[in-house]
C-alpha positions as CSV (number, residue, x, y, z in Angstrom):
1,M,117.9,22.2,42.7
2,S,114.7,22.5,40.7
3,D,111.6,24.3,41.9
4,E,109.7,21.1,42.0
5,G,109.1,20.1,45.6
6,R,109.8,23.7,46.8
7,S,107.0,25.6,48.4
8,E,107.1,29.4,48.3
9,A,106.1,29.2,52.0
10,A,108.7,26.6,52.9
11,P,110.1,27.5,56.3
12,E,113.6,26.8,55.3
13,H,113.5,29.6,52.7
14,R,113.0,33.2,53.7
15,R,111.8,35.7,51.0
16,C,112.4,39.4,51.4
17,L,111.2,42.3,49.1
18,R,113.1,45.5,49.5
19,D,114.7,48.4,47.6
20,M,117.7,47.3,45.6
21,S,121.1,48.5,46.9
22,E,123.7,50.0,44.6
23,S,125.9,47.1,45.4
24,Q,123.4,44.8,43.6
25,L,123.4,46.6,40.3
26,A,126.2,44.4,38.9
27,W,124.1,41.3,39.8
28,M,121.1,43.0,38.0
29,A,123.3,43.6,34.9
30,E,124.4,40.0,34.8
31,R,120.8,38.8,35.0
32,E,119.8,41.3,32.3
33,S,122.4,39.9,29.9
34,E,121.5,36.3,30.8
35,I,117.7,36.8,30.4
36,F,117.4,39.5,27.7
37,G,120.5,38.9,25.6
38,A,121.5,41.7,23.3
39,A,118.5,43.8,24.3
40,A,119.6,43.9,28.0
41,W,120.3,47.1,29.8
42,S,124.0,47.7,30.2
43,L,125.6,48.1,33.7
44,K,126.3,51.7,32.8
45,L,122.7,52.4,31.9
46,I,121.5,50.7,35.0
47,Q,123.9,52.7,37.2
48,E,122.9,56.0,35.6
49,D,119.2,55.3,35.8
50,Y,119.5,54.1,39.4
51,R,121.3,57.3,40.5
52,Y,119.4,59.8,38.4
53,G,116.3,58.3,36.9
54,G,113.9,58.7,39.7
55,K,112.7,55.2,39.5
56,R,112.2,52.6,42.1
57,Y,114.5,49.5,42.0
58,R,113.1,46.6,43.9
59,V,114.7,43.2,44.6
60,V,113.4,39.9,45.9
61,E,115.9,38.0,48.0
62,V,115.7,34.4,49.2
63,D,117.8,33.6,52.1
64,G,119.7,36.9,51.6
65,E,120.5,36.2,47.9
66,P,118.8,38.3,45.1
67,V,116.6,36.2,42.8
68,A,114.3,38.7,41.0
69,Y,114.0,42.5,40.4
70,A,111.7,45.1,39.1
71,V,112.2,48.7,38.0
72,Y,109.1,51.1,38.0
73,G,108.0,54.7,38.3
74,Y,106.8,57.6,36.3
75,D,107.7,57.9,32.7
76,G,106.3,61.3,31.9
77,D,102.8,61.2,33.3
78,A,102.4,57.4,33.1
79,F,103.2,55.0,36.0
80,H,105.3,52.5,34.1
81,L,106.8,49.1,34.8
82,M,110.1,49.4,33.0
83,N,111.6,46.0,33.9
84,I,110.8,42.8,35.7
85,A,112.9,39.7,35.7
86,V,113.4,36.5,37.7
87,D,116.6,34.6,37.7
88,P,116.1,31.4,35.6
89,D,117.1,29.2,38.6
90,A,114.4,30.8,40.8
91,R,111.5,30.6,38.5
92,G,108.2,28.9,39.5
93,A,108.3,30.3,43.1
94,R,105.9,33.3,42.4
95,H,108.6,35.9,42.7
96,G,107.2,37.7,39.6
97,K,103.8,37.9,41.3
98,V,105.4,39.3,44.4
99,L,107.0,42.1,42.3
100,M,103.7,42.7,40.4
101,E,101.8,43.1,43.7
102,D,104.5,45.5,44.9
103,F,104.3,47.5,41.6
104,L,100.5,47.8,41.9
105,T,100.7,48.7,45.6
106,E,103.0,51.6,44.7
107,A,100.7,52.6,41.8
108,R,97.8,52.9,44.3
109,A,100.0,54.8,46.8
110,E,100.9,57.2,43.9
111,R,97.2,57.5,43.1
112,A,97.9,56.3,39.5
113,R,94.7,55.4,37.7
114,E,96.4,53.2,35.2
115,V,99.7,51.5,34.7
116,W,101.7,50.8,31.5
117,L,104.4,48.4,30.3
118,E,106.0,47.0,27.1
119,V,106.7,43.3,26.7
120,A,108.3,41.3,23.8
121,V,105.7,39.5,21.7
122,T,107.8,36.4,22.2
123,N,107.8,36.5,26.0
124,T,104.8,34.2,26.6
125,S,105.3,33.8,30.4
126,A,105.4,37.5,31.0
127,L,102.4,38.0,28.7
128,A,100.4,35.5,30.8
129,L,101.5,37.1,34.1
130,Y,100.5,40.6,32.9
131,R,97.2,39.5,31.5
132,S,96.4,37.7,34.8
133,Y,96.7,41.2,36.4
134,G,94.2,42.7,33.9
135,F,96.7,44.2,31.4
136,E,95.2,44.6,28.0
137,D,97.0,45.1,24.7
138,V,97.1,48.7,23.4
139,R,99.3,48.5,20.4
140,V,102.4,46.9,18.9
141,R,105.7,48.8,18.7
142,P,107.5,47.2,15.7
143,R,111.1,46.2,16.2
144,Y,111.1,47.8,19.7
145,Y,113.7,45.4,21.1
146,Q,117.1,45.8,19.4
147,P,119.2,44.4,17.8
148,E,116.9,41.4,17.4
149,D,114.0,43.4,15.8
150,V,111.5,41.9,18.2
151,D,108.2,43.7,18.4
152,A,106.8,44.9,21.7
153,I,103.2,44.9,22.9
154,V,102.3,48.0,24.8
155,M,99.9,47.0,27.6
156,R,97.8,49.0,30.0
157,A,95.8,48.2,33.1
158,V,93.4,50.1,35.3
159,V,94.9,50.1,38.8
160,P,92.6,47.9,40.9
161,P,91.5,49.2,44.3
162,A,93.2,47.8,47.4
163,H,91.6,44.6,48.7
164,A,89.6,45.1,51.8
165,G,91.0,42.6,54.1
């Protein structure tokens, strides 16, 4: 089923954002491989980072099934979005925006003044998402994504204050 005709608020679909369980790491590794190809994080790397990396692993589920994930936390003294991905079959339903809002909410809770990420220069949809949240290009890291030799753009954004609501 395509995303056309589906509304993110459709009552027949229930979206939930929560911490990822260890049992979902294999699903994440499969999505990594499917989405990022040879540059994907391996299951072993994911498992080690999940257990010992001190980062937050978040998952969006629709009707109890995982459809998107993000990994973020401190990398040294910088609050950093390490990874964000949406299953190709679940794109167009604003799951990436849900994860970005979650990331920025956590950054505010951590009192981070700015947030950082890297993104492939070829990933136009991610670049558009990040720029819509105020991320600006800082520099290019040549051949950052291996083995394809794809450059990464390092991006930074000032953490916006919480919306008064």
